[in-house]
C-alpha positions as a LaTeX table, in Angstrom:
\begin{tabular}{lrrr}
\hline
Residue & $x$ (\AA) & $y$ (\AA) & $z$ (\AA) \\
\hline
Val1 & 73.04 & $-41.17$ & 148.10 \\
Asn2 & 72.45 & $-37.73$ & 149.59 \\
Ala3 & 68.86 & $-38.64$ & 150.46 \\
Arg4 & 70.14 & $-41.49$ & 152.62 \\
Glu5 & 72.65 & $-39.18$ & 154.29 \\
Leu6 & 69.85 & $-36.75$ & 155.09 \\
Gly7 & 67.64 & $-39.55$ & 156.37 \\
Leu8 & 64.99 & $-39.02$ & 153.66 \\
Gly9 & 63.33 & $-41.44$ & 151.28 \\
Gly10 & 64.20 & $-39.54$ & 148.12 \\
Ile11 & 62.74 & $-40.00$ & 144.65 \\
Thr12 & 64.87 & $-42.50$ & 142.74 \\
Asn13 & 65.46 & $-42.42$ & 138.99 \\
Ser14 & 63.34 & $-45.51$ & 138.59 \\
Val15 & 60.22 & $-43.65$ & 139.73 \\
Glu16 & 60.47 & $-41.40$ & 136.69 \\
Asp17 & 61.87 & $-44.02$ & 134.31 \\
Ile18 & 59.09 & $-46.56$ & 134.91 \\
Ile19 & 56.36 & $-43.99$ & 134.21 \\
Ile20 & 58.08 & $-42.77$ & 131.04 \\
Ala21 & 58.54 & $-46.32$ & 129.77 \\
Arg22 & 54.89 & $-47.07$ & 130.48 \\
Asp23 & 53.59 & $-43.94$ & 128.77 \\
Ile24 & 55.76 & $-44.46$ & 125.70 \\
Met25 & 54.45 & $-48.01$ & 125.34 \\
Leu26 & 50.85 & $-46.89$ & 125.83 \\
Ser27 & 51.17 & $-44.18$ & 123.19 \\
Arg28 & 52.74 & $-46.47$ & 120.60 \\
Asp29 & 49.79 & $-48.58$ & 119.44 \\
Pro30 & 47.10 & $-45.89$ & 119.03 \\
Gly31 & 49.62 & $-43.50$ & 117.52 \\
Ala32 & 48.93 & $-40.93$ & 120.20 \\
Arg33 & 51.03 & $-37.85$ & 120.75 \\
Leu34 & 52.90 & $-37.94$ & 124.05 \\
His35 & 54.63 & $-35.04$ & 125.77 \\
Leu36 & 56.91 & $-35.68$ & 128.75 \\
Cys37 & 57.36 & $-32.86$ & 131.25 \\
His38 & 60.48 & $-32.13$ & 133.30 \\
Cys39 & 62.64 & $-35.09$ & 132.30 \\
Ser40 & 65.53 & $-35.43$ & 134.72 \\
Thr41 & 67.26 & $-38.81$ & 134.30 \\
Lys42 & 69.73 & $-40.26$ & 131.83 \\
Asp43 & 67.45 & $-43.18$ & 131.06 \\
Ser44 & 64.47 & $-40.94$ & 130.36 \\
Val45 & 66.57 & $-39.18$ & 127.71 \\
Ser46 & 67.61 & $-42.55$ & 126.27 \\
Met47 & 64.02 & $-43.82$ & 126.13 \\
Val48 & 62.78 & $-40.67$ & 124.41 \\
Lys49 & 65.58 & $-40.96$ & 121.87 \\
His50 & 64.73 & $-44.57$ & 121.03 \\
Ala51 & 61.01 & $-43.80$ & 120.90 \\
Lys52 & 61.63 & $-41.08$ & 118.34 \\
Met53 & 63.79 & $-43.45$ & 116.30 \\
Glu54 & 60.84 & $-45.87$ & 116.23 \\
Gly55 & 58.56 & $-43.15$ & 114.92 \\
Ile56 & 56.57 & $-42.68$ & 118.11 \\
His57 & 55.14 & $-39.16$ & 118.41 \\
Val58 & 56.89 & $-38.13$ & 121.62 \\
Thr59 & 58.28 & $-34.76$ & 122.68 \\
Ala60 & 60.12 & $-33.93$ & 125.89 \\
Glu61 & 61.20 & $-30.98$ & 127.97 \\
Val62 & 63.82 & $-30.24$ & 130.62 \\
Cys63 & 64.38 & $-27.49$ & 133.19 \\
Pro64 & 67.46 & $-25.29$ & 133.70 \\
His65 & 68.12 & $-26.58$ & 137.21 \\
His66 & 68.38 & $-30.12$ & 135.88 \\
Phe67 & 71.12 & $-29.26$ & 133.39 \\
Thr68 & 72.91 & $-26.96$ & 135.86 \\
Leu69 & 72.78 & $-28.57$ & 139.32 \\
Thr70 & 73.36 & $-32.02$ & 140.78 \\
Glu71 & 72.09 & $-33.69$ & 143.94 \\
Asp72 & 74.95 & $-32.08$ & 145.89 \\
Ala73 & 73.08 & $-28.78$ & 145.62 \\
Val74 & 70.65 & $-30.03$ & 148.26 \\
Leu75 & 73.49 & $-30.32$ & 150.75 \\
Lys76 & 74.58 & $-26.75$ & 149.98 \\
Tyr77 & 71.27 & $-24.93$ & 149.46 \\
Gly78 & 68.85 & $-27.05$ & 151.45 \\
Thr79 & 65.17 & $-26.55$ & 150.66 \\
Leu80 & 66.01 & $-23.98$ & 147.97 \\
Ala81 & 67.28 & $-26.91$ & 145.90 \\
Arg82 & 64.34 & $-29.18$ & 146.65 \\
Met83 & 62.71 & $-29.90$ & 143.28 \\
Asn84 & 60.19 & $-32.35$ & 141.90 \\
Pro85 & 61.65 & $-34.22$ & 140.12 \\
Pro86 & 64.81 & $-33.73$ & 142.16 \\
Val87 & 68.18 & $-32.66$ & 140.83 \\
Arg88 & 70.14 & $-35.81$ & 140.20 \\
Thr89 & 73.69 & $-37.06$ & 139.52 \\
Glu90 & 76.36 & $-35.50$ & 137.32 \\
Asn91 & 75.86 & $-38.34$ & 134.82 \\
Asp92 & 72.16 & $-37.53$ & 134.58 \\
Arg93 & 72.95 & $-33.83$ & 134.10 \\
Leu94 & 75.41 & $-34.55$ & 131.30 \\
Gln95 & 72.99 & $-36.87$ & 129.51 \\
Ile96 & 70.29 & $-34.20$ & 129.62 \\
Ile97 & 72.74 & $-31.86$ & 127.91 \\
Glu98 & 73.48 & $-34.55$ & 125.30 \\
Gly99 & 69.74 & $-34.88$ & 124.72 \\
Leu100 & 69.52 & $-31.16$ & 124.03 \\
Lys101 & 72.52 & $-31.30$ & 121.72 \\
Asp102 & 71.22 & $-34.13$ & 119.54 \\
Gly103 & 67.61 & $-32.92$ & 119.46 \\
Thr104 & 66.15 & $-35.65$ & 121.64 \\
Ile105 & 64.89 & $-32.97$ & 124.04 \\
Asp106 & 62.65 & $-30.44$ & 122.32 \\
Leu107 & 61.91 & $-27.76$ & 124.91 \\
Ile108 & 63.48 & $-25.94$ & 127.83 \\
Val109 & 60.90 & $-24.78$ & 130.40 \\
Thr110 & 61.29 & $-22.80$ & 133.61 \\
Asp111 & 59.23 & $-24.94$ & 136.02 \\
His112 & 58.50 & $-21.61$ & 137.72 \\
Ala113 & 57.23 & $-22.51$ & 141.20 \\
Pro114 & 57.33 & $-19.57$ & 143.60 \\
His115 & 56.98 & $-20.22$ & 147.33 \\
Ser116 & 57.15 & $-17.97$ & 150.35 \\
Thr117 & 60.19 & $-17.73$ & 152.60 \\
Glu118 & 58.14 & $-19.21$ & 155.44 \\
Glu119 & 57.30 & $-22.27$ & 153.36 \\
Lys120 & 60.88 & $-22.85$ & 152.29 \\
Glu121 & 62.21 & $-22.39$ & 155.84 \\
Lys122 & 60.40 & $-25.55$ & 156.92 \\
Pro123 & 62.44 & $-28.75$ & 157.40 \\
Leu124 & 63.53 & $-30.37$ & 154.14 \\
Ala125 & 60.96 & $-33.16$ & 154.41 \\
Glu126 & 58.12 & $-30.65$ & 154.86 \\
Ala127 & 59.06 & $-27.77$ & 152.56 \\
Pro128 & 57.35 & $-27.58$ & 149.16 \\
Ser129 & 59.29 & $-28.44$ & 146.01 \\
Gly130 & 60.15 & $-25.93$ & 143.34 \\
Ile131 & 62.00 & $-22.68$ & 142.69 \\
Thr132 & 61.35 & $-19.24$ & 141.27 \\
Gly133 & 62.70 & $-20.20$ & 137.88 \\
Leu134 & 61.59 & $-17.59$ & 135.37 \\
Glu135 & 64.19 & $-14.86$ & 135.86 \\
Thr136 & 67.19 & $-17.20$ & 135.86 \\
Ser137 & 66.18 & $-19.49$ & 132.99 \\
Leu138 & 67.92 & $-17.56$ & 130.20 \\
Gly139 & 71.06 & $-16.96$ & 132.22 \\
Leu140 & 71.37 & $-20.62$ & 133.17 \\
Gly141 & 70.87 & $-21.68$ & 129.57 \\
Leu142 & 73.69 & $-19.38$ & 128.49 \\
Leu143 & 75.92 & $-20.42$ & 131.41 \\
Ser144 & 75.41 & $-24.18$ & 131.22 \\
Leu145 & 74.76 & $-24.72$ & 127.52 \\
Val146 & 76.02 & $-21.88$ & 125.30 \\
Glu147 & 79.22 & $-20.79$ & 127.03 \\
Pro148 & 80.61 & $-24.37$ & 127.29 \\
Gly149 & 79.81 & $-24.87$ & 123.58 \\
His150 & 77.03 & $-27.44$ & 123.94 \\
Leu151 & 74.46 & $-25.33$ & 122.06 \\
Thr152 & 74.66 & $-22.25$ & 119.89 \\
Leu153 & 72.73 & $-19.18$ & 120.97 \\
Met154 & 70.19 & $-19.80$ & 118.22 \\
Gln155 & 69.73 & $-23.42$ & 119.30 \\
Leu156 & 69.06 & $-22.22$ & 122.85 \\
Met157 & 66.56 & $-19.68$ & 121.55 \\
Ala158 & 64.81 & $-22.42$ & 119.59 \\
Cys159 & 64.48 & $-24.61$ & 122.70 \\
Met160 & 63.18 & $-21.73$ & 124.82 \\
Ser161 & 61.01 & $-19.86$ & 122.32 \\
Lys162 & 60.45 & $-21.24$ & 118.83 \\
Asn163 & 59.89 & $-24.87$ & 119.76 \\
Pro164 & 57.51 & $-24.14$ & 122.67 \\
Ala165 & 55.46 & $-21.81$ & 120.45 \\
Glu166 & 55.15 & $-24.46$ & 117.75 \\
Phe167 & 54.33 & $-27.12$ & 120.34 \\
Tyr168 & 51.38 & $-25.05$ & 121.55 \\
Arg169 & 50.35 & $-24.35$ & 117.95 \\
Met170 & 51.28 & $-20.68$ & 118.22 \\
Ile171 & 53.10 & $-18.64$ & 115.62 \\
Pro172 & 56.73 & $-18.27$ & 116.73 \\
Gly173 & 57.90 & $-14.72$ & 117.28 \\
Ser174 & 59.97 & $-13.07$ & 114.58 \\
Val175 & 61.61 & $-9.71$ & 114.00 \\
Thr176 & 59.72 & $-8.85$ & 110.84 \\
Gln177 & 57.43 & $-6.06$ & 109.71 \\
Asp178 & 53.89 & $-6.25$ & 111.16 \\
Ala179 & 54.80 & $-9.21$ & 113.39 \\
Pro180 & 53.66 & $-8.96$ & 117.03 \\
Ala181 & 56.33 & $-7.21$ & 119.09 \\
Asp182 & 56.97 & $-10.00$ & 121.58 \\
Leu183 & 60.68 & $-9.60$ & 122.29 \\
Val184 & 63.31 & $-9.98$ & 124.96 \\
Ile185 & 66.33 & $-7.71$ & 124.48 \\
Phe186 & 69.40 & $-8.91$ & 126.37 \\
Gly187 & 73.18 & $-8.75$ & 126.33 \\
Glu188 & 74.42 & $-12.26$ & 125.67 \\
Lys189 & 77.78 & $-11.74$ & 127.38 \\
Glu190 & 76.75 & $-9.10$ & 129.92 \\
Arg191 & 77.01 & $-10.47$ & 133.45 \\
Trp192 & 74.51 & $-9.79$ & 136.20 \\
Thr193 & 74.12 & $-10.96$ & 139.76 \\
Val194 & 71.00 & $-12.77$ & 140.91 \\
Asp195 & 70.18 & $-10.47$ & 143.80 \\
His196 & 66.56 & $-9.47$ & 143.24 \\
Phe197 & 63.46 & $-10.89$ & 141.60 \\
Ala198 & 60.57 & $-9.30$ & 139.75 \\
Ser199 & 58.50 & $-12.21$ & 141.07 \\
Lys200 & 57.01 & $-11.84$ & 144.53 \\
Ala201 & 58.94 & $-14.94$ & 145.63 \\
Ser202 & 62.69 & $-15.43$ & 145.68 \\
Asn203 & 63.07 & $-19.13$ & 146.49 \\
Ser204 & 66.10 & $-19.96$ & 144.37 \\
Pro205 & 69.45 & $-21.68$ & 144.91 \\
Phe206 & 70.92 & $-19.28$ & 142.35 \\
Lys207 & 70.75 & $-16.20$ & 144.56 \\
Gly208 & 74.18 & $-14.60$ & 144.50 \\
Trp209 & 75.24 & $-16.35$ & 141.28 \\
Glu210 & 76.72 & $-14.27$ & 138.48 \\
Leu211 & 75.04 & $-15.19$ & 135.20 \\
Pro212 & 75.38 & $-14.05$ & 131.59 \\
Gly213 & 72.49 & $-12.61$ & 129.60 \\
Lys214 & 71.49 & $-9.39$ & 131.35 \\
Ile215 & 67.94 & $-8.59$ & 130.23 \\
His216 & 67.31 & $-4.95$ & 129.32 \\
Tyr217 & 63.74 & $-5.10$ & 128.05 \\
Thr218 & 60.86 & $-7.53$ & 127.87 \\
Ile219 & 58.30 & $-6.38$ & 125.31 \\
Cys220 & 54.88 & $-8.02$ & 125.08 \\
Ala221 & 52.42 & $-7.07$ & 122.36 \\
Gly222 & 54.44 & $-3.93$ & 121.72 \\
Lys223 & 54.45 & $-2.77$ & 125.34 \\
Ile224 & 57.49 & $-2.68$ & 127.60 \\
Val225 & 56.52 & $-4.88$ & 130.56 \\
Tyr226 & 59.99 & $-5.13$ & 132.12 \\
Gln227 & 63.02 & $-2.88$ & 132.01 \\
Gly228 & 66.25 & $-3.95$ & 133.66 \\
\hline
\end{tabular}
């Protein structure tokens, strides 16, 4: 609807849904493993759910902007809310959350796509898609999923950390003796304002938002690589 108002072609749900349906069918007979990136529509969630019920080896991921924003964000934030796949309707957003709640969706990923200010200041039809998504991913998960009661904190952590590690055949991080010190220390209920980025780019519709989950330290291999 908003695409028509803006005089743009848009990317309809069917573009994504047809490809997902095709890939699920193609993976069924040979018993292949299929992973679906950046699912954004209600029907994609439904198809993944039914595929899993049939025993097809399919996993799926979603991005924070797809369970936080709707298509109206493009009218408010312009190119900063231009994504690929695009943010969609409220019904799509709610079904993505349901997919996370019932385990249909396995992973939450950032879709971190930094772009320069000059690139994002181009007209909507010419500006590149994507946002600087890394720094806001935890806060949006807490805001949109944990605080409303859709997921517990540990379920969110599984979607953002444990499940991705297992998907890539890595050993999930743990707070145990002799385990690698790969940790993020944050205050779950501490609020912070999105007003600066550690990334070189700051293309984000969430600038100025107040989010929970202030990060104090990011520790990688025992070394402090970020201190907030």
